[in-house]
Steps between C-alpha positions, in 0.01 A plus 500: 500500500844558348660848526660694229808709566486857385765749601619271771160475662255214508153558350214260565300634201437240229596627154437363143691655212451411136776583268538422121840453344464540129758541215661338191769226465819550706362782695564313828130431581568142615803591695318795642232277630749276674687799656172658612375175648818441693513860630150495633521151639795621701273783638264221624243548235320211303567532129282352233631491139221492239636326180494652152169371353622559141808275555278224643273506191769555245702209631210280414576533124315825408694716256380851409632474149258208437197687621260720291422842629166389633668192675767730646232732641304209650823359640579829674141525636530149648847567631378803684215312654734219604749759637230673710387171647847395588575839658177485695598174652828649629333818609257303708773304656684824577195646675459197732875472566590595867823670384560813308481379139662612179345364177736524197319473169705399189323741272146620554169559331598800278777310342276329262397840348855534367454211258169555324365812306337765713157454352506132568609572861209736542268226364629260768454751781141576386390150449623398843385829669855578614652852516865623525452655849411164650753287296792749525461746781326329778593120466872548593679726748803560285635437146867466418618474149838335463637643172623228258874471435401562148443856600815647636713185576501337164818307552326299756186418304436132429203254482706187553364448849139551412329212305202719407689802377662550158469872435794682333635800679294748297170318563593449868551873524161580348321245715665631809387856420154382438490299827606819690246716325225264599546591858516882457235654731548270797550739808807310612692402195893474505724441210847330575713564207852382411686817598695303759664160532278205557546464882424860553192466270373228744558715802320794334193273438502383857541850624192640324284228662641573837454880447139461419451271811696730729744228593846603637767337285788657689807509283424177319341684210667818402322657193448864588139478361314825525190666374551807287253766396538757204296802410389475132423808294178483288355463261545134460608362157231299299405151606681365202837610632462297813600131521213262576330640803208455749290789617316482830260740670619546859323671798655574838316595815671605819335386825471647840744347761523500875865574502691791340775245443299300262371545142233278356351494150282297257593430137253390223682392180360347182349545154195403309295463816737254668685631803730387781498663845772560743520645852836645594634609852813694518653545845831586663716263706800535712826613361342669205370178334168545329283231361192481281251232554302418188181278529280403212130575594169438329271750331278493795793583732580782266144633517491477883839645571460799260262637746801563723659730254712780645329829438840669473592312186348500151464185306791429261409385147772374267549326167776247569691383191724190547752404233832335445783688345864380464430207741393760768133508641351843527177642632384842376247680715299762317289703757137543397226749592330569728816582699667795674651763278849375613431166325378643175711363212730316745667191357734279702709198378603233760719199477695264735872449411819338609697637205773763526381843430674542180344172359162585634515840337560340165188282555267777581231549230650730229150578374411673824634849608623446851539823694672366803532220756268568797555197719445582853365852450188568728357738245447190272364276776148386418405566870592867459376532138154394630468752768189704469642830620797698367832386633577852626210502743445138596658330795457153342802517269708193563880530513594218738271229597765333706572750777455405859407811700137586576511854371347497145684666217193416288195289553652181369872565590528524867810607686738651244531793736373745231233758587392579148344832598797646693766490233584769241390399162738462213456319171619142473785455249364304200677314219563751213330227273169536668219659305390852595167357626671268743743785607185682600387199704838475670459865622225388720735257674660785691360399840721187521801665321698569830563120551698513173823694585747611253715200587227255449608412147855401622341288788279305257776447248722346756222255598457369150684203351698582200245336270171580682366773280502637152706821465213735416493855623286419800741243643507713814147398573569119487532277801630150555280196544524189726325171441508369855176371641309506830216317669158589353147409620255291301337474255794516263528466124788719387733712706735744326849535636543763763655839439811638662475849642793723427541821695134490598384500150314185393391373159130590502223286388450425140 
């Protein structure tokens, strides 16, 4: 069996990864496929490129302008059926291939929904017994939207090299936005905009794939991609204020583990009775590199594994709202009852970004009241938020999962050298923008406060790249991220990029 190379090591574990590249004219989709193909072939992977089904059919003489509305809907339904059959052929080949295999799809199943009225799309779904969770969330591992040049790089927009395209720049912009909105809700959705020159845009696209797979790219792809988290002050504005969004019900269950250096959880995510299920293992590695291994599981697996729930943790219930705003993809987590008192009214906004902090700050949703950036703060780690006991009395509060020594600072964070019960308690300094209720929650963090000395703020700031965080009042609580990968055991579906530990303070689980 062929071996893949991850972080300099050889792994015999067979991997199949299905990624969709979507976007409008002159977004770099075709070039991106070629670049992605070359990059992974150089890693020793087998790469399949699924052709764009619409182009195949439209090149046969079909013109949308000549079709009635009913004919257009029927065409989209048949296009979707053809696309799924073609994709299934490549997916089957990938499963039987002896090498690690990347399948690059030129557009995917949800793209058809961008070109017909919503009620007609719902009719197609119902008549074929399809649902969005299967078509969008579980069919592909990752979605990448390559923003059209018509949206942010207008000087480079053209349709001269595309025989089946004739949109003017305004229509191209509208179609591009609709194509992106069609994928809102996929758990691993990346938007590659035109904020950089074209070659950097291509490297950003390759980087987000490698990051999800946990592949070390060395210095070949330098993008400073990072996950950011913000505290949002409620109440939320009316639904009509939001751009087009998708809401999901999410349930998390933490599982018992045999090692204090490992965290494991289940996630159930879906709507209208259709759900996807994921098993995640988070474990530390040498040199402070942490990796999350995410594996899709069945409903039966969920039911069986739920019996291993950790009695020290409560279930976490959220409403997750996914939306696009200013070409940036956001996920808004609204914590739901039943929950611990510390989670009542808690709203967190998350996004991945490669943008300079000033530019990202301008792209943040202006219709939300953002208290502060809380990236990396253990008091906003889902692991700690789910703890059944109060933080001031439990020994399970996790500050650093990556430490090496055997003495436990807390039940899931061995070896930080902290005895939580022998230190004098003093309140943790909080951002002045935090609400009074969260100031009260932070008071209970006193047991781990001694590891945050008065010079900690300076130490963290020195470790940050100049453009790594947004200049909110809680910048002192931010840490730097690293996207280098390491070997991971099977079965594998998606692996998030590891996290760099700075001064013994790691980005906690989200």
